[in-house]
N, C-alpha and C positions, 0 to 999 in steps of 0.2 A: 700436402696433404690434400688431396682431391676429393676424399670421401667423407669431409667433415659434414656432421649434420647442423644445419642453420636452428636458430631459435625461432618459433614461430609466435609471434605475439598478437593475441586477439582479446576482444572484450569477452566478459561474462554475459550471460550463463554458458556454460561449457556443454550441459547436457540440456538437450530439447526433448519435450515430449508433445509438441504440438499444440499445446494450448496457449492461448491469447492473455494477453494481463487482466481482462475481466474475468476471466475463469479463475485465474491466481488470485484475485483479489477477493472473488467470492469465496474461494476456499479459505483465505486467510480470516475472514469476517466469520466464516462457519466454524473454524477452529476456536476463535476468540469467545464465540457466544455463551459456551459452558462457565468460563471465568466471568464474563460479564454478569451472566444471571446469578450466579453464585455470589458475588460481589453485592449485587443490587439486594439479595436476599438477606446477606447477612447485616448490610450497613443502611440499608432502605433509601429513602429520598435522595439523602446526600449523594450516594452514589450514582444514582440515575441522573443528577444534576451535573456531576462530574463527566460522566458519558455523553451526555448531552453538549455540554460545553466542549468537550473534546471534537466532537463530531462536528459540531457548528463552527469552531475555530477552523477547522481542517478545510471545510466547504469555504468559507470566506475568504482564507488566505490563499486557496488555491484560484477563486475568482479574480483576487487583486492581482495574482502574479499573471494569470493569462491577460488581465487587461494592460498592465504594464510592458508585457512582451508582445502585445497586440496579435495573440493568437485566438481562434474561437474558443468559446466557453466548452467545457468539457462537462459540465457538471447538468445532470439532468437526463 
């Protein structure tokens, strides 16, 4: 069987549009903004606290992981 097709294994994403990671991250934040604003409107200050805690926790963990892996900081 000389004409067998071989399976090509590669990593995702399979569709590329030329945008970078920062552009994709900004689009995700923009898409989440209406839900965050509506949640803050409905639930008030506790919702703002949850959002602030989530963001600060993500920043702190990224900083700690960068320290542990001895990579340059990507925050800022």
